C-alpha positions as CSV (number, residue, x, y, z in Angstrom):
1,M,-100.5,-118.9,7.5
2,R,-103.7,-118.8,5.5
3,D,-107.0,-120.5,5.8
4,A,-107.4,-123.0,3.3
5,E,-110.9,-122.3,2.0
6,S,-111.0,-118.5,2.4
7,A,-107.2,-117.7,1.8
8,N,-107.8,-115.3,4.6
9,A,-104.4,-114.7,6.8
10,L,-104.4,-116.2,10.2
11,P,-102.8,-113.9,12.6
12,G,-101.7,-115.5,16.1
13,V,-101.1,-119.0,14.9
14,N,-99.0,-120.8,17.6
15,A,-96.1,-122.5,16.0
16,L,-94.2,-124.6,18.7
17,V,-90.9,-126.5,17.9
18,V,-91.6,-130.0,19.1
19,G,-89.3,-130.9,21.8
20,A,-87.9,-127.6,22.5
21,E,-88.9,-124.7,24.6
22,R,-89.2,-122.3,21.9
23,G,-92.0,-121.0,19.2
24,A,-93.5,-118.2,17.5
25,A,-96.9,-116.7,16.5
26,T,-97.9,-115.5,13.0
27,D,-97.9,-111.9,12.4
28,A,-101.1,-109.7,11.3
29,E,-100.2,-110.9,7.6
30,G,-100.1,-114.6,8.5
31,R,-96.2,-114.5,8.4
32,L,-93.9,-116.8,10.6
33,V,-90.4,-116.6,11.3
34,L,-88.4,-119.4,13.1
35,D,-84.7,-119.4,12.4
36,G,-82.1,-122.2,13.0
37,L,-84.3,-125.2,12.8
38,G,-83.1,-128.5,11.7
39,L,-84.7,-130.6,8.8
40,D,-85.2,-133.3,11.4
41,Q,-87.2,-131.1,13.7
42,R,-91.1,-130.7,13.6
43,I,-93.6,-127.8,14.2
44,L,-96.6,-128.0,16.0
45,F,-99.2,-125.3,14.7
46,S,-102.3,-124.4,17.0
47,Y,-105.0,-122.1,16.3
48,A,-108.2,-121.3,18.1
49,G,-111.3,-122.9,16.3
50,Y,-108.9,-125.0,14.0
51,A,-107.3,-128.7,14.6
52,R,-103.7,-128.8,15.7
53,Y,-101.4,-129.8,12.8
54,E,-97.9,-131.1,13.1
55,L,-95.3,-130.7,10.0
56,A,-91.8,-132.0,9.7
57,V,-89.5,-128.8,8.8
58,A,-88.1,-130.8,5.8
59,E,-91.7,-130.5,4.4
60,L,-91.8,-127.1,4.7
61,A,-88.4,-126.7,3.1
62,E,-89.5,-128.8,0.2
63,A,-92.9,-126.9,-0.4
64,A,-90.8,-123.5,-0.3
65,R,-88.8,-124.5,-3.5
């Protein structure tokens, strides 16, 4: 995860799998690993000082191509 304006890494961004009791946080480099997700699932991202953002796993998979 990176700030859209400064491109600085965002460590500690919380990512919660919507409807599940699991999640993760980005590391010092802004990287996030969540294994075993289905394309129909959604992730809610939150970080102090930023608006929450919900994104479908399918959208992330498409962006990674």
